N, C-alpha and C positions, 0 to 999 in steps of 0.2 A: 504492498500498500504507500501509497504516492505520502510522505509525512513532513512537505515541507512546500512550499513554493514560491512565487513572485512578489516581493513587494513594489507600488510604486513611490515613483521621486517628489518630494516636497509632500504637502499633505494630500488628504483626498478627494477630490471632487466632490460640491457639494451636492446629498443625497435629493435625489428629486421627490416633487411632491406625493407621487404615491410611494415612498420609503424603498426604492427599487436600490439595491447594493450589487446586484454581479447578474449578469445575463446570462443565460445558459441556453444554447441553441443545440438540439437533437435533432436528426436525420431520421427521415418520415420511413416505416417498412407496409409499404401496402398491405402486405397479406400475411402480417402476424400484428398483434400486441404486445411483442417485444420493450418497443422503444416506452409504450406508456407503462411497462411494471419497471425503467430505467427511471423515468420520471419523477413516477409513484415513490419510489425507495429516493431517489434524490430528495424530493419536496420532505418526506420522513426526516431523511438521517438533518436537513440543514434548518429545519422548524425546530426541532429536539435542541438545538445549537444556539436557537435565536436569532438565526440569519433571514435575510429576505430575499428573493432571488425573483428574478422573471423569469420563468420559460415559454422558449418558441419552440414550434414546430417547421422545418424545411423541407422540401422535397428533397433536396440536397445541399451538400455540404461545398460552399465555393473550395477553389485549389486553395492551399496552406498559402500559397504567396502573393494571394492578394487580402489575407485575414486582417493583415496590421490595419489597411486602411479601413475595411470594415469594422475593425472592432472600434476604431477610435470613432468612426458615426453610432455604433449601437451604445457605446460611453455617452453621447452627450447626445442622444435621442433620449433615452432612458433614465440620465444623472445617476451613472453607478458605474461602481467602484474599475471593473473588469470586464471580458466578456470571455466565454467559454463556447467550445464548439465540439460536440460528441458526434462522429462517426459512425455509428453503429451496425456491423455486422453480426448477423444470427450467426452462431456455433463458428465463429471465427474472429479475427483478428480485429477489433473497432480501433480507432484512431479518438485521442483525445488531443485538440488546439487549444491554447492562451493567448491571448494580444497584451501585449503592456500596451494602454494606451497614451502614454506618454513617447512611444520610440516604435520606430517601424521595425518591430521582433514580433517574430511570432516562435513559439515553444511547442512540441509535440509530444507525446507519447502513444507509445503501441499497447494494448490493455487485450492480450490473447485469451481468448475462451478458456477456461479453467478442466471442460471436459464434461462436467456434471451439471447439464441441462441449464437451459433458458434461464432459470429463477436463480441458480447460484452465478450464472454468467451478468444476468442483468445487479444482481446484488454486490458482486464484486467491480461493475463498473460504476457504480451508485458509490462506492466506498470513497474509491479515487476521487470522480469528481467531486465530492463531500467536501474532503479534504483541501482540494484544491480553491475552493467557495470559500472554507474558514481561514486556509494561507492568505487569499485576499483580501479579504476584509479586515484580516488581524494583522498584515507587514512583517511576515517572519524572516522577510532575506532581505539583504543589502543591497542596494543598486549597482548592477551589472556583473553580478554573479546566476549562474545558469543555475536554475532551482533543480532541486536532486531527480533526477527521473526522468529531466524532461531535457530532449536534444533541441538546438536551434535552427528554425527553418529560416535562410536568409533568402530571401526576396531579392529577384533579377531587379537591375537599376532602372529597368525602364519602369515597375510597378512604384518603384519608389519616387520617381520623378517628378515631381513641385513645376507647377507654372510660373513663368517669373513675374514679380511684381509689377503691377500698375503701377504709376504717379496716380497720387489723389486728385481728384477732381473737385474743385468748388459747386457744390449741392445747395441750389435758394431753397431756406428755410418752409418748410411746410408743416401740417398739420402731422400729429404724432401717430407713428406707424403701428398698429396692435402687435406683442406679442405674439408669435405663432401658437396656436392654440395645442397643448400638445395630443400626442398618437390616441387613437378610441380603446379603450380599452373594454375590448370587446372577449367574452368568457366562450373559448368554443369547446363542448367538452371532448373530454379524451376518452370516455369510460364507455364502452358496449349499450348504446340504447333500448334494442329492445332484445327479447328473447320467447323463446319456443321451450314450454315444461310438455311433459308426459310421464305417467307412471299411476301406480294403483295408489287408490285413496279407498278409504271404508269407515263406516257410523255406524252407531247403535240408531234405533229407530221404533222400536213397540217389544213391548212385551212375546207379542207372538210373531216378530221378526227382529228378530235381537240383533241383530249384523249385518246388514249391506256391502261387499265391495263392490268395484271394476277401474277401467280407464278415467282418469282423470286428465284431461288435456287444456291448455289455457295459455295464453299470450300476455307476455310484460314486456311494461313500460318501466323505464328507469330516471325521473326526471332529475335526480341528484346519483352521485356515485355510488351513496349506502342505502336510498331510498325505492323502495319499486312498489309497481300497483301492476294488479293479474289480475283478469278475465277469463274463466274458466268454465269449462258445462263437465258434468261427470256421467261417463256411460254409465249403468246399471240394466244387468239385464231383469226383468219380471221374476215376481217372487209369487210362491204359491203360499195360500196362507188357510190352514184347515181347522174346521172347528166341527162342534157333533152337527149343526146347524147348515154349515154352509163352505163351501170352498170360494175361495177369493183370491184373485188375479191383481197382486198390486204392482204396479209401474212408475217408478219414479225418473224425475227430469229436471236435476238438479243443478243451477245456474248460480256461479259465484263469483264475488266481487272482491280481492284479498289485497293489503297491503304492510308495508311496513320496513323495519329498518334494519341492518345487515351491519356487524361487528365484525372485524378481521380477530382470530386466533392465531396467529403466526402467516407463514406465508399459505397455508392449502387449506387451512380449516376456519369456518366462521362460524355465528352465532346470529339467528334473525329473531326476530319478535313483531308479532304481525296480527292485525283485525282481521275479521272475514263477515260477509255479508252472504247469505243465503236464499233464493227466492228458488224452493222445491215444488215443481207441478207432478201430484200426484195422481195416476190416475186406477179408481179400483172398478173390478167388474166381478159379478156373481157368475161363478159356475154351478157345480150342483148344490140344489137345496132340498129340504125336505116340507114335507106338504104343512107343517106349521108354521112355516117362515113367509111374512110379505115383503114380497122386495121393491125398494123405492127404482128411480131411475140412474142407472147409473153415470157417475158427472167427475168432473177434474174437483180436485180440491188447490188452493195452492197454500203453503206454507213458508214463513219465513221464518230466518234464525240469524243470530249474531253473534259472534263469540271472539277468541283470542288463541291466538296461535302461539308456540315458540318449537323451534328447529335448529336443527345443525347439519353442515355441509363440508366437503371436502372437494375440492378440485384437484382430480386426473391430471386436467389439461387446463388449460388458462380459459379456452370458451365453455368448456364443458363443471360443470357441478353437480353431484348427487346429493340430496338433501331427504332427509328424515324428518318429520314433525308431527306433532302432536296437538291437541286442545278439545276445547270445550266451547260449547254453542248451547244458549237459551232460547227455546224455539218460540217465536213472539206470538205467532199464529198458527193454531192447531186444530182438529177436527176428528174426532171420534169416530168412527163406522158400526153400526149397532145395527139390525136387522129385526126386523118386528118380529116377534113370538108370542107366546104368552106372557113373557115377562120381558121383553125388549131384550134381549143378549147383545152383550158388546162385544164384537167380531176384531177389532182392531183398535187399538188405541194409543198414539203415538205417544212417546216420552216426552216429558215439556222440557228435559237436557239432553243433548245429545254430547257423545265422547266423537271426536275424529284422529282418525291417523292416516298417514300419507308416506310413501318411497316416491320420490322424483327424480329426474335427469332436467336439469336445466340445460338448454342449447343456445348461449349468448350471439345474438348476430353482431358483427362486429360494423362500425359505421365509423368511416375515418374519418380526418376531416380534412379540407383543398388541399391541395398540393398549392406552397407555395407558401412562406414565413407567415404562420399564424400565430396572436398571442393566445397563449394556453389558460396559464393560472399563475396565481402570485403567490 
C-alpha cells in the first residue's frame, strides 16, 4: 500500500463553496459494476478519515502526458488541492495517476490485480487511492521529492508549451462582469436502479388451510442506494378444503407492495427491514355438498393486510442476491365462509394474523451513467 504521496508548494488552494478537497476521476466499465465498487470503497475510506472528495466518471482516461494541464483545470474548477485519475482494468493491472497542480508533472503507479476476485481487487485499489487522497490533503512529502511508489511521467515539450504573453490593452471601464457560476452539482446515480425478483413464498391462511406456498415474482426500483420498492404477484395453486357438509376450492391472487432499507454487513452480506401491503383476491367455489346445505352464489372476496418483514441476504455475484425473509401481517379486512345448515356451519375462517416466509433471488439490472465525464457524488 502506498504510504505517502505528494505535497504541494506553499499554502493549499482555497476550498470551494462545496467543500471539495481532492478530485478523483474513475474510468467507466460499461459491462460491469467494478468501477462502482471502487467508488463505494474509496468514499467509505475517505469519509471515515473526515476527507471530502469529488468523484467523477469518465468514459476514458486521457493520455498521461496531458493530465498535468487537465489537473490544473480540475483544481481551479472544483477549488481542490489535487487531482487523481484511476484507469481501471478488471482482473488486470490498473493505473493510478496524480497531478501536482502547481507544476507540469504527473506521477503514476501500477496497481496489479491480486488474483482473488473483483471484490478483493476493488478493495486493494481503494486502499491505495485513499492513502493518496489523505497524503494530498495532509501534505506529507517535501517539494521536489518523488512520492514513494510513484514514477514520474514526463510530458513532451509540445504539451507543456505556453502561448507567448500578449501586451496589455487598455479596456474602457464598464459595468462589472458577474463571476461565472459554479458547475452544476447533478447527482447521477451509480447504483443499479431496477431489479427482478423470483422465488418461493408461503404464508398461513386459515385453520382449514394452515399453509399455502407458491412462486413469487416482483419488479423492484431503488430510489436510493439503500432503499427499495417492490411490486409483486404470488402464483398460488388452488387448494381443497373438505368438511362434513361441503368440499370447497379456494384460489388466491395476492398482489403485494413492499419497501424497505438495506444495511451492508461486510462485503457480501446484508440485512433488510421493510413493510409490506397486500391485496388478496380470494375465489371460493363449492363442490360436493349434502342435502342439508343451502349454497349461496360463488363470489370473490378481497382481503387486505399490512405487516413488517425482516430479511438477510448474500451476494454470490455483484448483480445477484439470495435472500431469506420472515414477516408477520395483520389482516385488515376478511370474511368467513359459512354454509347454511340447520346450525349455519363455518367452513373457512381466515386467521386475523398471518406469518410469511420467503426465499428469493434478486437479479439487478445495471443502469450505467452516460458516457463522458459526469459528477457522481460528493
